[in-house]
C-alpha positions as CSV (number, residue, x, y, z in Angstrom):
1,M,-34.1,-46.8,64.3
2,K,-36.2,-48.4,61.9
3,R,-40.2,-48.6,62.2
4,S,-40.1,-52.0,63.1
5,S,-37.7,-51.6,65.9
6,V,-40.1,-48.9,67.2
7,V,-42.9,-51.2,67.1
8,S,-40.7,-54.0,68.6
9,A,-40.0,-51.6,71.4
10,L,-43.8,-50.8,72.1
11,V,-44.7,-54.3,71.9
12,L,-42.0,-55.0,74.6
13,A,-43.2,-52.3,76.7
14,A,-46.7,-53.5,76.8
15,V,-45.7,-57.2,77.7
16,A,-43.8,-55.6,80.4
17,A,-46.4,-53.8,81.7
18,M,-48.8,-56.6,81.6
19,T,-46.2,-58.9,83.3
20,A,-46.0,-56.2,86.1
21,G,-49.3,-55.9,86.5
22,G,-50.2,-52.8,84.9
23,A,-51.6,-50.1,86.5
24,W,-55.0,-52.1,87.7
25,G,-53.7,-54.3,90.4
26,G,-52.5,-57.3,87.9
27,Q,-55.5,-57.3,85.4
28,P,-55.8,-55.4,82.1
29,R,-58.9,-54.0,81.5
30,C,-60.5,-55.6,78.4
31,D,-63.8,-55.2,76.3
32,A,-64.8,-54.5,72.9
33,R,-62.3,-52.4,71.1
34,N,-64.8,-49.7,70.3
35,V,-65.7,-49.4,74.0
36,I,-62.0,-49.1,75.0
37,I,-61.1,-46.5,72.5
38,D,-64.6,-44.4,73.1
39,H,-63.9,-44.2,76.9
40,L,-60.2,-43.2,76.3
41,E,-61.4,-40.3,73.8
42,R,-64.2,-39.1,76.3
43,A,-62.5,-39.6,79.5
44,Y,-59.3,-38.3,78.4
45,G,-59.4,-36.9,74.8
46,E,-57.2,-39.5,73.7
47,V,-57.1,-40.8,69.9
48,V,-55.0,-43.3,68.3
49,R,-51.7,-42.1,67.1
50,Q,-49.9,-44.9,66.3
51,R,-50.6,-48.7,65.3
52,G,-48.7,-51.7,64.4
53,V,-49.4,-55.5,63.7
54,T,-47.5,-57.8,66.2
55,F,-46.1,-61.1,64.8
56,K,-48.7,-62.9,66.7
57,G,-51.6,-61.0,64.8
58,T,-52.9,-58.7,67.7
59,I,-52.8,-55.0,67.1
60,L,-51.0,-52.6,69.2
61,E,-52.2,-48.9,69.4
62,V,-50.8,-46.0,71.1
63,L,-53.4,-43.4,72.0
64,T,-52.5,-39.9,73.1
65,S,-54.3,-36.8,74.1
66,A,-53.5,-33.8,71.8
67,D,-50.8,-32.4,74.2
68,G,-49.4,-35.5,75.4
69,E,-50.3,-35.3,78.7
70,T,-51.8,-38.5,78.9
71,W,-51.0,-41.8,76.8
72,S,-52.6,-45.4,76.6
73,I,-51.7,-48.7,75.0
74,V,-54.1,-51.1,73.8
75,I,-53.7,-54.2,72.3
76,T,-56.6,-56.0,70.3
77,S,-57.1,-59.6,69.8
78,P,-57.9,-61.0,66.2
79,G,-61.6,-61.5,67.4
80,G,-61.9,-58.0,68.5
81,T,-61.3,-57.8,72.2
82,A,-59.2,-55.0,73.3
83,C,-57.2,-54.7,76.6
84,L,-55.8,-51.5,78.0
85,V,-52.4,-52.8,79.1
86,S,-50.7,-49.5,80.5
87,A,-51.2,-45.8,80.8
88,G,-49.5,-42.8,82.0
89,E,-48.4,-39.2,81.5
90,G,-45.9,-37.1,79.5
91,W,-45.8,-38.9,76.2
92,Q,-43.0,-37.5,74.1
93,S,-43.3,-38.0,70.2
94,L,-39.6,-38.0,68.9
95,N,-38.6,-36.9,65.4
96,V,-36.0,-39.4,64.8
97,K,-34.5,-39.5,61.2
98,E,-33.0,-42.5,59.8
99,G,-29.6,-43.2,61.2
100,E,-29.8,-41.0,64.1
101,G,-30.2,-42.6,67.7
102,T,-32.0,-41.3,70.8
């Protein structure tokens, strides 16, 4: 799977989470990026593991704890406002080689 396909899949997952109401009753949690990122690191030990720029210029970041027990997806606008759009448990990093599928 190409890198752009992985980022596209993550963007679609984030959009689906946003339109489905996410885990917070329909509203993503938004604040300055440093506030969101700092909170996730302090509360869950999560750090940014992956990052991509969407076609609309927003930054999509995947944060996970070291053991993958928890994960979060954050989207940041060009103006610096970040929204926590999805979170969960049991993140798995896949080592997929070029030409292999999952």
